C-alpha positions, -999 to 999 in steps of 0.1 A, spaced: -549 143 377 -551 111 356 -547 114 318 -577 105 296 -577 91 260 -586 126 248 -554 140 261 -529 146 232 -501 133 254 -519 101 264 -502 69 254 -524 38 255 -507 5 262 -534 -14 242 -527 0 208 -516 30 187 -551 45 184 -545 71 211 -507 73 208 -493 108 200 -473 115 169 -437 104 172 -407 122 157 -390 111 125 -370 84 141 -380 60 113 -363 46 83 -347 72 60 -365 58 30 -397 70 45 -384 106 41 -380 100 4 -416 87 3 -427 119 20 -407 139 -5 -424 122 -34 -458 130 -19 -449 166 -15 -438 168 -51 -471 153 -62 -490 180 -43 -473 206 -65 -496 227 -87 -491 250 -116 -494 280 -93 -465 269 -70 -442 299 -68 -407 304 -53 -421 304 -18 -435 270 -22 -402 256 -35 -383 273 -7 -406 257 19 -401 223 1 -363 226 3 -365 238 40 -385 207 49 -363 181 33 -328 197 31 -304 211 57 -293 247 57 -258 237 45 -270 209 22 -253 202 -11 -268 184 -42 -244 167 -67 -252 152 -101 -227 131 -120 -233 118 -155 -216 114 -189 -226 133 -220 -214 132 -256 -185 156 -248 -173 138 -217 -182 132 -180 -200 160 -161 -202 167 -123 -223 196 -109 -226 205 -72 -250 232 -60 -256 246 -25 -287 250 -4 -298 283 -19 -299 268 -55 -316 235 -47 -352 249 -49 -346 263 -83 -332 229 -95 -364 211 -87 -385 238 -102 -365 236 -135 -374 199 -138 -411 208 -141 -405 238 -163 -390 214 -189 -424 197 -195 -424 173 -166 -458 167 -149 -447 141 -123 -415 133 -105 -407 107 -79 -378 85 -68 -377 47 -63 -351 31 -40 -344 -6 -42 -321 -27 -19 -307 4 -2 -281 0 26 -281 22 57 -252 30 80 -256 49 113 -230 73 126 -229 96 156 -248 125 141 -258 113 106 -274 84 87 -260 74 53 -282 57 27 -265 40 -2 -288 28 -30 -272 13 -60 -305 7 -78 -322 41 -77 -346 52 -103 -358 88 -110 -391 86 -128 -404 116 -147 -436 119 -167 -434 143 -196 -465 159 -211 -447 178 -238 -434 178 -265 -450 144 -263 -464 119 -237 -433 100 -225 -421 83 -194 -384 86 -186 -367 62 -162 -333 75 -151 -313 48 -133 -282 52 -112 -267 53 -77 -280 76 -50 -261 83 -18 -279 103 8 -267 116 42 -294 125 67 -290 143 100 -297 120 129 -322 142 147 -360 148 149 -362 165 115 -340 140 96 -332 163 67 -308 156 39 -273 170 43 -257 156 11 -274 143 -21 -252 126 -47 -269 110 -77 -247 92 -103 -266 85 -135 -257 54 -154 -284 49 -180 -319 61 -189 -349 49 -209 -376 68 -226 -409 49 -229 -436 58 -253 -471 41 -251 -480 18 -279 -513 35 -283 -496 66 -295 -475 47 -320 -506 30 -333 -524 63 -338 -496 77 -359 -485 45 -377 -494 60 -411 -476 93 -405 -438 89 -410 -430 124 -398 -446 118 -364 -429 84 -361 -396 101 -368 -403 127 -341 -413 100 -316 -381 81 -322 -360 111 -311 -350 115 -275 -365 144 -255 -339 143 -227 -301 139 -223 -292 113 -197 -328 117 -184 -324 154 -178 -343 181 -198 -325 210 -215 -340 234 -188 -322 215 -161 -289 211 -180 -288 248 -188 -295 256 -151 -267 233 -140 -243 251 -163 -255 284 -150 -249 272 -114 -212 269 -122 -212 307 -123 -238 313 -97 -223 290 -69 -191 310 -64 -211 343 -64 -232 333 -34 -208 350 -11 -210 382 -31 -248 381 -31 -251 374 6 -227 403 14 -246 426 -9 -279 417 8 -264 420 43 -243 452 40 -261 469 10 -228 473 -8 -223 478 -45 -212 448 -65 -177 463 -71 -173 469 -33 -185 434 -25 -159 419 -49 -131 441 -34 -140 431 2 -142 394 -6 -109 394 -25 -92 414 3 -104 389 30 -93 360 9 -59 376 4 -56 382 42 -63 345 48 -36 335 23 -10 359 36 -16 356 73 9 333 90 -3 303 109 -11 309 145 17 299 169 9 282 201 9 305 231 39 301 254 36 305 291 56 335 305 86 324 326 85 338 362 117 354 373 129 347 408 144 375 429 179 369 443 184 371 480 205 399 494 238 388 510 253 402 542 276 433 543 307 412 542 297 393 511 287 427 495 321 442 502 338 411 488 317 412 456 324 449 451 361 443 454 359 414 429 339 436 405 365 463 408 393 439 399 373 425 370 366 460 357 403 469 357 411 436 340 384 442 314 398 477 306 433 463 300 419 436 277 398 462 259 428 485 254 448 457 240 421 447 216 416 482 204 453 486 197 454 454 177 423 464 156 433 501 152 466 492 137 448 478 106 426 508 101 437 540 83 433 574 100 402 596 96 376 568 96 359 582 127 342 555 150 350 518 146 326 495 165 343 470 187 324 442 206 337 427 238 323 400 260 327 423 290 299 449 293 307 486 293 293 512 316 257 509 305 258 471 303 261 470 265 283 444 249 295 468 222 315 500 224 334 521 199 369 534 194 373 570 180 404 580 160 416 615 168 433 637 142 467 632 159 464 594 153 456 585 189 428 562 199 401 571 223 374 548 237 337 557 236 314 536 257 
């Protein structure tokens, strides 16, 4: 059966009009363009489910987002995991932002086996503020993204290093309040810190506490344990990992070979030799016991004595007992 142009799997050689939709094997910058469009479609009624769907569409399950900047009290670096990323983007709009998008200029791409890295030294995060006053903020810095090299092409690592920012106020607003010095003084003050609102900065500080607690929260949700029991279990498992010795490589067991039985003549010869060796060993043992016992006082009981010749049971060690009369008696 021949395919027709109405078939969704039909691919026409004459143009892209009947060609089916291809996966995301395109430039990674197009994914940022799609993310900007998704952020523009946000409404005031967008709840946590909308933000979770947004993060699922553009970020991997084990993704991390890192922000580096310098404030008045020194440099700051915050890293949050996948579960905290949706809330980060929502705090941007809760701080009075009505529009958010990213602009990438002269970015460099490098392809690896399972990922694509985008390094943009001239990245701008543009936010439009409606309150406390109408202001456009341009936050410039370096953005390094790592995408998974698959059909979804989602972000695995996001690292934005902020260098500088600018707050732009329209001249029309300045002209309207030219005769009001109080309003002009308010317009001259910054409404962000390094391009980030106070809502976002407070959330990043809170993430320093929330990020290590993700394991406790997931354990509480999975096993329905109390917070104290979750903490005890996590600490015990970490202690076990610290105390447990490193795994040694398994050794192959050595196979023992059985000795062949000799003839009757050789057996008789070996038994005669063993008898002579046993008599010789007894003489040596007696001499050794006498030399050691002369240095030991009476009444000490049993004194261990080791010999290279095995005793009756095949042990290398036997003992010598001291009798009350002062004589020595061997114990095997």
